[in-house]
C-alpha positions in Angstrom: 149.1 90.3 82.0 146.0 88.9 80.3 144.5 86.9 83.1 144.9 89.7 85.6 144.4 92.8 83.4 141.3 93.1 81.1 142.0 93.6 77.4 140.3 97.0 77.4 142.4 98.4 80.3 144.5 101.5 79.7 147.9 102.1 81.2 148.6 105.7 82.3 152.2 106.3 83.3 154.7 109.1 83.9 156.6 108.0 80.7 159.3 106.0 82.4 161.0 103.5 80.2 159.9 100.6 82.3 156.2 100.9 81.1 156.5 101.0 77.4 157.5 97.4 76.7 155.1 95.7 79.1 152.2 97.8 77.7 153.2 96.7 74.1 153.6 93.1 75.1 150.3 93.0 77.0 148.4 94.8 74.2 147.5 97.7 76.4 146.9 101.3 75.3 149.7 103.4 76.9 149.2 107.0 77.7 151.9 109.2 79.1 150.6 111.7 81.7 153.1 114.2 83.0 153.2 116.5 86.0 154.1 119.7 84.1 151.5 122.1 82.8 150.3 121.1 79.4 151.2 117.4 79.9 148.7 116.6 82.7 146.0 115.4 80.3 146.4 112.6 77.7 143.9 112.1 75.0 141.5 114.5 76.6 140.3 112.1 79.3 143.2 110.6 81.2 144.2 113.1 83.9 147.1 112.9 86.4 144.5 114.0 89.0 142.5 110.8 88.5 145.5 108.7 89.3 146.5 110.8 92.3 142.9 110.8 93.6 142.5 107.0 93.4 145.9 106.5 95.0 145.0 108.9 97.9 141.7 107.1 98.4 143.4 103.7 98.5 145.9 105.0 101.1 143.2 106.4 103.3 141.2 103.2 103.0 144.1 100.7 103.7 145.8 102.7 106.5 143.6 101.5 109.4 144.4 97.9 108.6 148.1 98.3 109.5 149.7 96.8 106.5 147.6 93.8 105.5 149.3 90.7 104.1 150.0 90.9 100.3 148.0 87.7 99.8 144.9 89.6 101.0 145.3 92.8 99.0 143.0 91.7 96.2 140.2 91.3 98.7 140.8 94.8 100.2 140.9 96.3 96.7 137.5 94.7 95.9 136.2 96.0 99.2 137.4 99.5 98.2 135.8 99.2 94.8 132.4 98.4 96.4 132.7 101.3 98.8 133.7 103.7 96.0 130.6 102.5 94.0 128.5 103.6 97.0 127.2 100.2 97.9 126.2 99.4 101.5 127.1 96.1 103.1 123.4 95.1 103.2 123.2 95.7 99.4 126.0 93.2 98.8 124.2 90.5 100.8 120.9 91.2 99.0 122.5 90.7 95.5 124.3 87.5 96.5 
């Protein structure tokens, strides 16, 4: 996971068994965020709403492209990150 996931990344999951070992092996902090009242926030700052919101934004962004090829997904994700940061296309070319 190291070349793809930064060392300071945090894994938030629903607590399924499949996440515990990869998080430990990769040296990631693992927070369990549930969907029931009282379990929706982990450590005061990791909310289930954050995950749901980002997932909804990604789905809205990717839908018009009609299922792009897997090999191109990283580019689409970078594009989404730039849009979420509020940058305009002209700003990107000015900084290059």
